[in-house]
C-alpha positions, -999 to +999 in steps of 0.1 A: +701+705+427+682+670+435+647+669+430+627+637+443+596+633+420+566+626+435+546+598+426+515+620+405+551+642+390+567+607+380+535+586+366+532+622+346+563+627+329+573+590+323+556+561+301+544+592+275+524+608+304+507+572+312+491+584+342+477+613+328+461+585+299+448+567+330+433+596+343+415+608+312+400+575+305+385+574+342+372+607+335+360+597+305+342+565+315+328+583+344+310+605+319+300+579+300+280+562+328+256+593+331+241+581+298+234+548+307+202+560+321+164+559+306+163+594+305+152+611+271+180+623+247+178+638+216+180+621+182+211+631+159+185+649+136+148+652+134+130+620+139+098+607+121+090+580+151+090+588+186+077+548+192+081+515+179+062+480+175+079+455+168+054+423+162+084+396+157+067+359+142+096+338+153+095+303+136+093+315+099+058+326+087+052+317+052+047+345+035+042+331+000+009+316+013-001+347+032+006+378+014+035+370-016+006+351-041+028+334-072+005+322-097+032+299-111+031+281-080-005+264-096+009+256-129+038+237-114+018+221-083+026+184-077+056+188-108+092+191-102+107+232-098+115+243-134+151+253-116+169+240-088+155+250-054+178+248-025+166+235+010+178+227+043+168+191+045+197+170+030+163+151+010+149+184+004+121+176-021+120+195-054+083+195-058+064+223-061+034+230-036+007+258-048-010+280-018-039+258-007-056+294+001-074+318-022-063+355-021-081+388-026-073+418-039-077+442-007-078+481-005-075+507-031-037+492-034-055+461-044-026+439-035-036+403-031-038+386+004-046+356+019-086+346+029-067+337+058-062+371+069-096+387+062-094+411+092-056+423+076-071+429+044-090+456+053-059+480+069-036+464+041-032+497+027-016+512+059+014+491+050+043+491+029+058+453+017+098+449+018+093+415-006+126+410-013+141+400+021+172+378+022+193+361+054+224+344+051+213+321+082+189+292+077+182+278+110+161+292+135+187+305+165+209+317+141+187+334+121+168+350+147+202+363+166+208+377+129+171+399+126+173+411+162+211+416+167+228+420+132+248+390+143+241+351+140+250+341+172+245+352+207+261+378+229+251+411+210+225+438+223+189+437+204+175+462+181+153+474+210+184+481+235+205+499+211+171+525+205+168+525+242+203+533+247+205+558+216+173+579+230+164+567+264+122+568+269+099+592+281+082+574+305+104+571+339+080+550+357+078+522+331+109+504+310+121+516+279+118+484+262+091+460+266+088+424+254+056+409+253+043+376+250+063+345+241+078+328+205+115+331+201+135+305+200+166+319+215+143+327+246+148+363+262+179+364+244+158+381+216+152+413+239+188+411+259+208+442+263+240+419+259+273+439+268+253+473+267+246+486+304+216+463+319+191+494+320+190+489+286+178+452+285+136+446+276+116+444+302+091+407+301+056+419+307+024+403+305-013+414+295-022+407+334-036+436+354-030+416+387+010+405+378+024+421+349+056+417+358+067+386+378+074+399+416+063+434+410+035+435+431+039+442+466+035+411+487+001+410+510+018+405+541+038+439+537+024+472+545+033+500+526+052+517+554+071+487+559+083+484+520+091+521+521+115+517+550+129+486+532+134+509+502+148+532+522+173+508+537+183+494+500+191+530+488+217+537+517+234+503+512+232+512+476+251+551+482+278+534+504+288+509+476+286+536+451+309+557+470+336+528+471+333+514+434+320+546+414+329+533+382+306+500+383+282+503+361+265+468+366+262+485+404+245+517+389+220+495+366+207+476+395+204+509+415+186+523+385+164+488+381+153+491+419+145+522+419+123+518+386+109+485+399+096+508+431+080+536+403+062+510+381+042+490+407+016+518+400+022+522+364+028+489+350-004+478+368-024+506+355-011+503+323-016+466+325-051+468+333-070+468+303-108+469+317-107+505+317-108+506+279-143+508+263-163+478+254-159+487+213-118+487+217-119+455+237-141+440+205-122+457+181-089+436+194-108+407+198-096+400+239-126+377+244-124+360+215-110+319+222-083+318+195-071+352+191-076+371+224-044+364+243-025+380+213-053+408+209-045+415+245-006+418+234-016+443+210-039+465+230-013+463+259+016+475+234-008+504+225-014+515+259+029+512+266+036+534+232+004+557+247+023+561+281+057+566+265+076+536+261+102+538+234+102+500+218+077+472+222+083+438+210+058+415+203+059+378+198+033+367+175+029+331+185+047+306+205+079+287+198+084+268+168+046+268+160+051+291+125+078+263+120+054+246+093+078+215+080+046+198+079+010+200+075+010+231+065-026+231+056-036+224+091-012+244+116-012+282+093-049+285+094-048+286+128-015+303+132-032+334+113-063+337+133-039+340+161-027+370+148-050+387+125-074+406+142-050+420+169-026+431+144-054+444+124-068+465+153-034+478+164-027+496+131-063+509+132-065+518+163-030+537+164-043+554+131-076+566+142-061+579+174-034+600+158-005+577+167+002+560+140+022+593+123+047+589+148+047+554+159+065+528+134+048+495+133+075+467+119+063+427+111+089+403+103+099+366+110+131+355+109+129+339+073+101+326+052+094+291+037+101+274+004+078+268-026+083+230-023+070+205-001+098+192+025+089+156+016+064+137+000+039+126+029+000+126+031+003+166+050+033+179+034+051+210+047+075+239+037+112+240+044+129+271+058+137+299+029+162+324+038+168+332+002+131+354-003+107+366+016+081+394+030+081+417+060+063+448+062+058+486+081+035+510+088+033+542+104+059+570+110+075+581+078+071+550+060+047+545+028+013+537+025+004+510+002+036+506-009+057+475-024+093+474-024+115+447-044+101+412-049+106+375-048+110+355-081+078+343-099+080+312-074+084+329-045+118+317-037+146+340-042+148+381-039+151+398-069+191+408-071+188+443-079+164+452-049+178+427-024+174+435+014+192+420+048+188+430+082+211+454+087+192+475+059+163+471+077+180+482+112+197+509+094+158+523+085+144+517+116+170+537+134+170+565+105+131+569+114+142+574+150+165+602+141+194+580+147+222+579+128+232+539+126+268+545+120+273+571+149+251+548+172+282+530+188+292+516+224+329+511+230+333+475+240+365+456+235+387+479+221+365+490+193+334+510+186+303+483+183+271+492+162+242+472+160+250+466+121+286+462+128+308+457+097+280+445+076+269+467+047+238+487+054+215+513+038+183+533+046+158+522+025+147+555+016+122+542-019+097+526+013+099+562+033+080+595+026 
């Protein structure tokens, strides 16, 4: 008896059930889009941290001049290094330069902190230093990509985006990931979601009560009623488009962003309005200071953002390549430290006294450090890039106080081998504190499950954790 197969039956019965596989994939993709929102999600395990404030010092701060003093530098000051120092410059000098600044034993831990950082000296007991950092990239852009995305080139999601993707955020009237200020040579790519859904990208904000986000405020010549009618019309058009293309993730993200923007018109303006803070708080952050005021405002706004439920805040600590002290480090570094010192210390102290430091993780780092040698024999020498050994620090949720992990060698040149720490280890540790299994926080992209650490070997720095 002849039986004519329907199209559905033919697809089901041929090519190993190809039609069924395709349909299953479509269903899986549709289910996955449900998670492409900022709705809060449960971590993989109990979290120590709920929020992150990442103080990113783009440009390569000289940590041997800030909080990793090396007495042997004074012995060799002006002399050739006792062993080869590899620099980025082809004519790199081997002449050692001691730090031009004095250091003071600070806090109960007695750790030596440069006198360039008098405010940080008062809060140093709150932080754990990772003193054996290294990276395999020696130029700014590639090193910055490595530190914020896990890869030494463009096109991958940043740390904040991965955290946002994994956990969502508590306040649906604000972005889950906010970027404050400027200071990365890779620009907005330092807070991009790349191929993760756009809703997880960092939103640039400013400490400006009138316009914290560009084009957010309703124009003065449009009434609230007119705006409401416009938004209703856009919503209806979006619904029609969504019905035609139900699996279009970019469309879904655009709809979500439009709706978020409408909700943010009140909430973002409130968070950015620092005038409601007490005079004592404003003075602590130094918001009216000439040199440090702008950065102090960013730090105070970061506290207000995490207080309002924002998951991840990234502050760029200094403009462009200002920390890139290839020359005249003695003339440049004091002003740079003054710019960040008071705001950073105030943020740690303020979070602590409000009981917020127990579940807010604060991270401070640049993409690399500076060499212990001069770059060139000039009247005002500076230091070249140093990817071989530098310091960073963490404080807050689940992190030990007053603890040092690892060290650099006696000249501050390279990390001691047994305790070397790379960017992947920091990424794994931050995710772990947030209750995220860094091996399970994945996204299917171009045929494979991608993650923040990728194929780079990584470990959680459990020695640093409580």
